[in-house]
N, C-alpha and C positions, 0 to 999 in steps of 0.2 A: 903935506905934504906928500904927493905920491911917488913911493918908494919902489913901485911895480918897474917905470923906467928903469931900474939898475940891474932888475933881475935877469938870470937869463931865461931863455923862451921855455925851458923844459921846469924852472921853479914858477914862472909865471903860470904853466898847465896844470903844477900840482898843486898849488894855491884855489885853481878855479874848481878843479875836481873836488877839491876837500870840501869846500862853501854850496858847493851845488847842492849838499845835502843828498846826494843818490848812491854815494860808496862811503868803504869804509876807509879809513886810513892804509890798512894792508891792501885793499883792492885797488887805489890811487896808487900806491908803490908799486903795485905790478903792473897795473896799465902803464904808467910811465917809465916804467924798466927803472926804478930807483931802489939802490937799498937802504934800510933802516938807514944804516950809519951815515950815508952822504945825506939822509933828510935829518936825522940827529946834528951832522956837521953844519949844516943849512941853518939851523936854529939858532948856532951862535955865529951865526954873521948877522950884521948890523942892518940892512936893508932887509934882510928875509925876514926877520927876525918883528921888524918894524910891521913890515906889511902883513904880516900873520896875524900879532895884535890887533892893528888897523881893521882888517877884516873880521876877527872875532868880535871886536867890538860893535862893529856894525851888524851882526847877528846877533848878538845879544840886545841891542836897541830895536831891532826889526821881530825879534820876541816879545819884547817886552811892547811892544805897539800893538800887536796880536792879543795879548792880555789884557790889554786897558782896553781895546775898541770891544772885546766882547766880556767882559768883565761883568757888569749888569744883566745880561741874559745869562750868562753862568751863575751869577747869585742867585738870579730867580731860579733857575732850574733847580738849582741845590736846595733853599728852602722848598720847593714845591717838593721835594721827594722825601722832606722831612714828614710828611702825610702820608707815605705811599702805603698800598695793601702790606707788602710784605713786611713785615718787621724787621729784619737784617739789614734790608737797604734802607727804611726809616732811621735805623739807629745809626747806619755809617753816616748819614746827611746829618745827621743832628750833631754827630763829633766831628766830622769836616767843618759844618758850620760852626761849632764852637772854636775848634784847632784856626781856620781863619780868621775869627774874630781877633783871640788874642794875639795871633802873627801878628794884624794891622796895629792891634793896641802897643804892642812890643816895639813897632817900628816908628810910630809915632814918639812915642818915650825917649827912642833910642836917638833920634833925630835932635833931640832938645840938647843931647852931650852936656848935661849938666852933672856936676857929681850928687850923690844921694846928700850930702848934707844943705848945699844948696836949694833943695827941693823942701825938704822937713823946717817947720817954723819952729824958733827956738823957744823953749818951755823957761818961763821963770823959775828958780831955784825953791821957791816954796811948793808948786803947783810939780816938780820932778820929784820929792821927797816924798809928796805925798803918795803918788803913782808909785814909788818903790813899795813903800811902806804896806800899801795895797794889795800889791803883788807876793811882797814878804809873808804876809798872813793868809792868801788865800792857800786853800787845799788843792793841790795838785792830784786830779783823779786818774791814776794808770791803768785804763782797763781795756 
């Protein structure tokens, strides 16, 4: 449901300016002659808060769409930078490739929503006791 029809003209103007990306919150409040106190009070109102959340979710979706659209180009460019002539540029690109790979792997694992016990196979008692014995007899090198 569009909650904007229940908002005042001033509230709609503030939201339009906020989500246009051209102004900071303070600039919008000064432009629309709204105090911080009033702005915070509006966030406590059902319709303003709901419209703000709706617009915020739309903005997040739009930026995710942009990233998805250019992800392969960005990845290709980043991988090509790993062979850059400048050593620092190549090092940073390598670190970014590794970090993004790890982040993707984590998000895939997080999506499973399985507890750790459910992911590990159960060990027979005799195998578990042999592993524990081997670990107990192993010398630990602390250097």
